[in-house]
C-alpha positions in Angstrom: 386.9 57.7 111.6 384.1 59.7 113.4 385.1 61.9 116.3 382.4 60.2 118.3 379.2 58.2 118.0 375.8 59.2 119.5 373.5 56.3 120.2 369.8 57.4 120.3 366.5 55.7 120.9 362.9 56.8 121.4 360.5 56.6 124.3 361.8 54.9 127.5 359.8 54.2 130.7 360.5 51.3 133.0 357.6 50.0 135.0 358.3 46.4 135.9 359.6 44.3 138.8 363.0 43.8 137.1 363.7 47.0 135.1 367.1 45.7 133.9 365.4 43.0 131.8 364.1 45.7 129.5 367.5 46.0 127.9 368.5 42.3 128.0 368.9 42.2 124.2 370.1 45.7 123.5 372.4 46.8 126.3 375.6 46.2 124.2 374.2 48.4 121.5 373.4 51.2 124.0 376.8 51.0 125.5 378.8 50.9 122.3 378.6 54.6 121.6 380.3 57.6 123.3 377.0 59.0 124.4 373.6 57.4 124.7 370.3 59.4 124.5 366.6 58.5 125.1 363.4 60.2 125.9 362.3 59.7 129.6 358.5 59.3 129.0 357.0 59.3 132.4 357.2 60.0 136.2 359.3 58.1 138.7 357.9 59.0 142.2 356.2 57.7 145.3 352.7 58.8 146.2 352.6 62.1 144.3 349.4 64.1 143.5 348.1 63.9 139.9 348.2 67.0 137.8 344.8 68.4 136.9 345.4 67.7 133.2 346.8 64.2 133.7 345.2 61.7 131.1 347.2 58.6 132.0 348.9 57.6 135.3 352.3 56.8 133.9 354.1 56.2 137.2 356.9 53.9 138.4 359.2 53.5 141.4 362.2 55.9 141.5 364.5 52.9 142.0 363.9 51.9 138.4 365.9 54.8 137.2 369.2 53.1 138.2 368.5 50.5 135.4 368.7 53.3 132.8 372.2 54.2 134.0 373.2 50.5 134.0 372.0 50.2 130.4 374.2 53.0 129.3 372.0 56.1 129.1 374.0 59.4 129.6 371.5 62.1 128.6 367.7 61.9 128.6 365.0 64.4 127.5 362.3 65.2 130.1 360.6 67.7 127.8 357.5 65.7 127.1 353.8 65.3 127.9 354.1 62.8 130.7 356.8 64.2 132.9 354.1 66.3 134.7 351.4 63.6 135.0 352.0 63.7 138.7 352.5 67.4 139.1 355.7 69.2 140.1 356.5 66.9 143.0 356.6 64.0 140.5 358.5 66.0 138.0 361.1 67.0 140.6 361.4 63.4 141.9 362.1 62.2 138.4 364.7 64.9 137.8 366.4 64.2 141.1 366.5 60.5 140.3 368.1 60.9 136.9 370.8 63.2 138.3 371.6 60.9 141.2 372.0 58.1 138.7 374.5 60.2 136.7 372.1 60.8 133.8 371.9 64.4 132.5 368.3 65.6 132.0 367.7 68.1 129.3 364.6 70.3 128.6 364.0 71.3 132.2 364.9 74.3 134.3 364.3 76.5 137.3 362.8 79.0 134.9 362.0 79.3 131.2 365.5 80.5 130.3 367.2 77.6 132.0 364.7 75.1 130.5 365.8 76.2 127.0 369.5 76.5 127.8 371.8 73.9 126.3 373.0 71.0 128.4 376.6 70.3 127.6 378.5 67.0 127.9 382.2 66.6 127.4 383.5 63.4 125.7 387.3 63.4 125.4 388.2 66.8 123.8 384.7 67.3 122.3 381.7 69.2 123.8 378.2 68.1 122.8 375.3 70.4 123.5 371.7 69.1 123.8 368.6 71.4 123.5 365.2 69.8 124.2 361.6 71.1 123.9 358.1 69.8 123.8 355.1 70.9 121.7 352.9 68.3 123.3 351.0 68.2 126.6 349.7 70.4 129.3 351.0 73.9 129.8 350.9 73.2 133.5 354.3 71.6 132.9 355.8 74.6 131.2 358.6 76.6 132.7 357.8 80.2 133.2 359.8 83.3 134.2 359.1 82.6 137.8 358.4 78.8 137.8 360.3 75.7 137.1 359.2 73.2 134.4 359.9 71.9 131.0 360.7 73.8 127.8 357.5 74.2 125.9 357.0 75.7 122.4 353.7 77.0 121.1 352.4 75.9 117.8 349.5 77.6 116.0 347.1 75.2 114.3 344.5 76.1 111.6 341.8 73.8 110.1 340.7 74.4 106.5 337.8 73.0 104.5 340.0 72.0 101.7 337.3 70.2 99.7 334.6 72.9 100.3 332.5 70.0 101.5 331.1 70.6 105.0 331.7 67.7 107.3 334.8 66.4 105.5 338.0 65.9 107.4 339.9 69.3 107.5 343.3 70.1 106.1 345.5 70.9 109.1 348.1 73.6 109.0 350.5 74.1 111.9 353.3 76.6 112.4 355.5 77.7 115.3 354.4 81.1 116.7 356.8 84.0 116.2 357.8 83.9 119.9 358.5 80.2 119.7 360.6 80.5 116.6 362.7 83.3 118.2 363.2 81.2 121.3 364.5 78.2 119.1 366.9 80.5 117.3 368.3 81.9 120.5 368.7 78.5 122.1 370.5 76.8 119.2 372.7 79.8 118.6 373.8 79.7 122.3 374.4 75.9 122.0 376.5 76.3 118.9 378.7 78.9 120.7 379.4 76.5 123.5 379.9 73.1 121.8 381.5 71.2 118.9 378.3 69.4 118.1 374.6 70.4 118.8 371.8 67.9 119.2 368.1 69.0 119.2 365.5 66.8 120.8 361.8 67.5 120.1 358.7 66.0 121.5 356.4 66.7 118.6 354.1 65.4 115.8 351.1 63.2 115.5 351.0 60.0 117.5 349.9 56.5 116.6 349.4 57.1 112.8 352.2 55.7 110.7 354.3 58.0 108.5 352.3 61.2 109.1 354.3 64.3 109.9 352.9 67.6 111.2 353.7 70.6 109.1 355.6 72.4 111.8 358.1 69.6 112.3 359.9 70.5 109.1 359.8 74.2 109.9 361.2 73.7 113.4 363.9 71.2 112.4 365.1 73.5 109.6 365.1 76.5 111.9 367.2 74.6 114.5 369.7 73.4 112.0 369.9 76.9 110.4 370.9 78.2 113.9 373.4 75.5 114.8 371.9 72.1 115.3 373.8 69.1 113.7 371.1 66.5 114.3 367.5 66.5 115.3 365.9 63.6 117.3 362.1 63.3 117.5 359.8 61.4 119.7 356.3 61.2 121.1 354.5 59.4 118.3 354.9 55.8 119.6 355.5 54.7 116.1 358.5 54.9 113.8 358.7 57.9 111.6 360.9 58.9 108.7 364.3 60.5 108.4 364.9 63.7 106.4 367.9 65.9 105.8 368.5 69.7 105.8 371.9 71.0 104.7 372.9 67.4 104.8 372.1 67.2 108.5 369.7 64.5 109.7 366.2 64.9 111.1 365.0 61.7 112.7 361.3 62.6 113.0 360.3 59.8 115.3 362.4 57.1 116.9 359.3 55.3 118.1 358.8 53.2 121.3 361.8 51.5 122.7 361.5 50.2 126.3 358.2 51.7 127.2 356.1 49.9 129.8 352.3 50.6 129.9 350.8 47.7 131.7 347.0 47.7 132.2 346.4 50.8 130.0 342.6 50.7 130.7 343.4 51.0 134.4 346.0 53.8 134.2 344.4 55.9 131.5 341.2 57.9 131.8 338.4 56.1 129.8 337.9 59.3 127.7 341.6 59.2 126.7 341.4 55.5 125.6 338.1 56.1 123.8 339.4 59.1 121.9 342.5 57.3 120.6 340.2 54.5 119.3 337.7 57.0 117.7 340.5 59.0 116.1 343.1 56.3 115.2 341.0 53.2 114.8 343.2 50.1 114.8 346.2 52.4 115.6 344.6 53.6 118.8 346.1 52.9 122.2 344.4 49.9 123.9 345.3 46.5 125.3 346.7 43.9 122.7 346.5 40.2 123.2 349.9 38.7 124.1 351.5 42.1 124.7 350.5 43.0 128.3 352.9 46.1 128.5 352.7 47.2 124.8 349.2 48.6 124.1 350.0 49.7 120.6 349.5 48.6 117.0 351.9 45.9 115.8 353.7 48.4 113.5 354.6 50.3 116.7 356.7 47.3 117.8 359.2 48.1 115.0 361.8 50.4 116.4 365.5 51.3 116.0 368.7 52.0 117.8 370.2 55.0 115.8 373.9 55.3 115.5 374.9 58.9 114.6 378.5 59.5 113.7 379.8 63.0 114.5 382.9 64.3 112.9 384.2 67.9 113.0 383.7 69.7 109.7 381.5 66.9 108.2 377.7 66.2 108.2 376.7 63.5 110.6 376.1 59.9 109.4 373.1 57.9 110.3 372.8 54.1 110.6 369.9 52.2 112.2 369.9 48.8 114.0 366.3 47.6 113.4 364.6 46.0 116.4 361.3 44.3 117.1 359.6 44.7 120.5 358.8 41.2 121.8 355.9 40.0 124.0 357.9 40.9 127.1 358.1 44.5 126.0 361.8 44.2 125.2 363.5 45.6 122.0 365.3 42.8 120.2 367.7 43.5 117.3 366.8 42.0 113.9 369.8 40.5 112.2 370.3 40.1 108.4 370.3 36.3 108.9 366.7 36.6 109.9 365.9 37.1 106.3 362.1 37.5 106.4 362.1 39.9 109.4 365.0 41.9 108.0 363.3 42.3 104.6 360.0 43.1 106.2 361.6 45.9 108.2 363.3 47.5 105.2 360.1 47.3 103.2 358.2 49.0 106.1 361.0 51.7 106.4 360.8 52.5 102.7 357.0 52.6 102.8 356.7 55.1 105.7 359.3 57.4 103.9 357.3 57.2 100.7 354.0 58.0 102.5 355.6 61.0 104.2 357.1 62.2 100.9 360.6 61.8 102.2 363.2 60.4 99.9 366.5 59.5 101.5 368.7 56.6 100.3 368.1 53.5 102.4 370.8 51.0 102.2 371.5 47.8 104.1 375.1 47.7 105.3 376.1 44.7 107.3 373.8 44.5 110.4 372.7 48.1 110.1 370.6 50.2 107.7 372.3 53.4 106.5 370.1 56.4 105.8 371.7 59.0 103.5 370.6 62.2 101.8 369.1 61.6 98.3 
């Protein structure tokens, strides 16, 4: 039997009149583990001032945070590209609201050292440390030596004319800078000294496109695991990504959308931001979709999961997924094996995105969950 079970989901932001209804179909799943984790993708505040780099006004009432606690969330990352949409006042309001609700935020600090410091939670006689960082978004949000903010890691990107054909799409290389790699090593070493299990949470990758992984994701995940992480949780991409393993330890590259409300995207996002997602991503861009007023994403982005990660001292973690489909009300709804067509379609999609990303775990249906195992 596992020592404990970590339940993890992707992007969560509640912007609706009744925020509890977001979890109407999944609350028992979220509450079934010993710890529940998600990415808090947005700002909860009243009348803040927008950050200069804000591209989308992702803002909701602070009172909605209480629904996150009622649903079962214990720990949430705030190291992402929307926590600072409404400046430091909005950021601090969100942090205060999470803490008052009893949810431990991770990836934020009064200075850069505190932002990268592990957040430890005790469950029974076990300590679990969380380290979170973002590679996405405005550096206005970043913690500095003399400024509060989120943990930000710098990635160097190079563009190569792979085909020696001017005007062709470039081949993109991306790697952590030396300073970022050193920071990761220190943070996870510190976490491993303090805890029985270490969880890394990274806001990373390429959004909207299915399957695609940025080169630095693998580098960062392996580095974190080499220095103490037991499991890596990824988010930001708003579409499900694959699962990989390093030293037998799981890397969930992208947990996708979960309960993520974006009503009226053309009103809350700058026109340039919407236009660019369409120009770059085509049908996978972010724009309003008929019948889905709060979910302005491609239909593939409505496939999501609840990840159940078993942690046992001295053993590599286990990973099982409850597949879910986001409905027209923006609610994740579990898919059951009895729903044969939907269940089979989900497994086919899961196998496809792994193949496209050149990831090759074993994917096995086990009861009402899908187990993901090293090849």
